[in-house]
N, C-alpha and C positions, 0 to 999 in steps of 0.2 A: 504494500500500500504506500502511495506517495504521501509526502508531507502536505501536498496541496490537494489531495484527492481522498479525504476521509469519507467514510460511509455513514449515512444516517438511517435509522430503522424506520423512518416515516415513509408511508406510501399513500397515494390518493385513496385507495380502497379502505385501508385500515384506519387512517388518521383524519381524513378530510370529511367534513359534514356532507352527507348525501344531498343531492339536488332535490329541490321541491318537486311536488307532483307535476306531471306533464301539463295539467290544466293551468296550474299556477305559473309554470314557466312560459306557457303560451301567452298568458296575460301580461307577463313581465317583459316579453320580447321587445315591444316598441321602446320601452324605457331603456332596456339594455342596449339596443341599437343606437339610441341617441347618446347614451353615455360613451359607448365605444367610439362613436364618431367624434365626440368632443375630445377624447383622449388622443385619437389619431391626428386630429387637427393641431392639437398642442404639440405633440411629438414632431409633426411635420414642420411646424414653425420653428421648433428647436433645431431641426436639421438645417433649415435654411439660414438660421442666424448663427449657427455654430462657428463659421469662420470669424465671427466678430466676438467670440467668447471672452477674449482678454479685455475687450472694451465695454462689455455689458456689466453694469453695477451688480454687486453681489446681492443686493436687495431684490433686484429684478429677477435674478436666477432663483432665489428662494421663493418668490411669489409664483413664478412659473412652475416650480416643482410642486408647491402646494396645490396649484390649479389642476395639475395632472391627477393627483389623488382625489381631489374633490369632484373632478369630471367623471371619475369612475364610480361616483356615488358613495365615497367614503369620507366621513367627517374626520377631522384631525384635532387632537388635544395634545399640546406640548407643555411639558413641565421642566423646571430647572432654570439654569442661567444660560446666557448666550455663550457660545463657544468662543474662545480667545482668538485673537488675530495671530498672524505669523505661522511658522511651520507647526503643523499639528497632525497627528495620526488619529483619525476618527475610527473607532471600532464599535461594531454593533452585532447583536444576534441577527440571524437571517431566517426569515419565514417566507417572504413573498417577493415578487417583482416590485411590489409597492414600496419595499424597503429602500430602494434606490432613490426615488424622488423624496421620500421622507427624510433620508439622511442628507440629501442636498438641501432640503429646507432648513436643516440645522445649521449647516455651513457648506457653501459650494466647495467642491473638492474634486481632485482627480480620483476617479474610482479604479480600484483594482478588480478586474473581472476575468472570468474564464474566457478563453479564446472562442468557445462555441457561440458566445453572444454576438459575435460578428455576423452570424448567419440569421439572426432574428430579423423579421420584417420591421422596417422603420426604426425600431429601437436599436438594431445593430448598426445602422447607418449613423444614427445620432451618437451612439457610443463611440464609434470610430472617429467621427469628426469632432467629438466633444473632448478628446484628450484622454479617453480611458486607457489605463495601463493594462494590456491584455497579458495573461499568463498561460503557459502550457502546463496544466496542472499535473500531468503524468510524466513530466521531464524533470527529474531531480537535478540534472546538471544545469538547468536554467535558474535554479534557486538563488545562487549568489548574485547573478546579474540582476534578477528582479529585486532583491533586497537593496542592491546598490542603486538602482533607479529610484526606488522609493526614498532612500536616504538622501539622494540628490535633490529630489523635490522638496523634502522637508528642510534641508539646508538653505534652499532658495526662498524659504519663507512661505511655501505653499502648503495647503492641506491635502492629505491623501486619505481616502475612505476605504476601509477594508472590512470584510465579514470574515473574521478569523476562524469561524467554525469550519469553513471550507465547503459547506453543504447546507442546504436549507433544511430546517426542522419545522414541524407543524405548529409549534408554539406551546404545546403542552409540556415540552421538555426542551432542553438546550444542550448542544454539543460542547465539548471542551474547546477552548480557544487554542489554536495551534500557535506555537511560539515563534516560528520562523520570522514572520513579518515584524515582530516586535524588535528584532535586532536592528531594523532600520531606524526606529526611534532612538535606540541606544546609541547607534553610530552617529546620528545627527544631533543628539542632545535635544530632542524635541519632546514636548509633552504628549500624553495620550489622553484622548477624550472618549470615555466609554458612553455609549448610548443604548438604552433599552427600548425595544419596539414590541408592542403588544397589540392584538386586535380583539375587539369586543363586539358581541352581537347586541341587538336592541335589548335593553334590560340589564346590561352590564356583564353578562356571562362571557367567559373567554370563547373566542370563535376561531375555528380552523378553516373557515371558508376561504380566506385569502391565501392560505398556504399553497406554495408551488413546490411540491416535493416529488421525489422519485422520478417516475417516467411520465408524470403529468404533462400533457401537451400545453404549450403556452396559450393557444387559443381556447382550450377548455378552461384554463385558469382565468383568463380574461372574461369569458362568458359567465363563469360562476360568480365572480366579483360583481360584474355589471348587473346580474339579475338579483343580487342580494339586496335586502332592505335593512337600513339601520346600522350598517357597519361603522365602527369607530376605530381609528388608529390612535393609539396612545404612544407618545414619544417622550421618554424621560432622558434629559440631558444630565448625566451624573457628574460628580466632582472630577476635575482633571487630575490625572496622575502626573506630577511634576517630574522633570528630568532629574535623575539621580536618586529617585525614591526607591528603586530596586536595582540591585547590582547585575542582574542577568536577565535574559529574555524569558526564561522559564518562569521566574517569579513575577515578572512584569505581566506576562500573559495570564498567569493564575490570578493576580490581583484584578486585572481588567475583567476577566471572566466572572470572578466572584461578585464584583460590583454589578455587572449586568444581570447575573442570575438573581442576586438579592434585591436589585432595584434600589440600592441605597442612593439617596439624593441629598443635596445640600439644602433642600427646601421643597415645599409642596406648592409653590406659587405656579399657577397656570399662566404661561406667558402668551399663548396663542391658541385659538380654537379654529 
């Protein structure tokens, strides 16, 4: 098993909430089509504007990212404090494709993503033109070079966003944070910003509807989210782990993972809905 390619036990059949009855799905179809059309238009706008990404204000990128999630019919609740400026390694648990715009709404960053995303319709083009750092997850020899590229971005004062679990989980449990990527933060002397993402159904119960796990096709996941009602994405921006707080990448990864799993925050103030 590669350090980039861990396995998760979550599968669509075992972990993701079953679709509603066919009659209910038929009634929800017009709303779902409208939502997906809105998402596609926003993503397309991002593709067209991506050559100007270095000139677009961070606030506009955050607003666009939130708009994608809301267009899919998902409300957003963010808690915690704003992420600091300068070089920063953003790390979060990984449940859904929605996690990407949610993390960008915390702070725009270069995303570390698997090379397969290049082949995704629309989103793949946006990722490639938007500066995503692609990795070949099954090539161990590529690891030092990837860590070096991330460290270079951090030294240059830019943020890099990573999902250190290396695989999506359904949200009922969380995978262990892989330590390799944390070496970049140590090499660059950059802080680590843990972020916890959760999804809730109407009424507040945890929801696995947004989960994109196992061999779940992207279009099936998009449709499941678009036909759902009352979904809420909760984003907790947890206390920053300052440079030098841990002497090695293993302890740094363990601390970041513990914070995300426990959801410890510096406060409960809701900063944006």
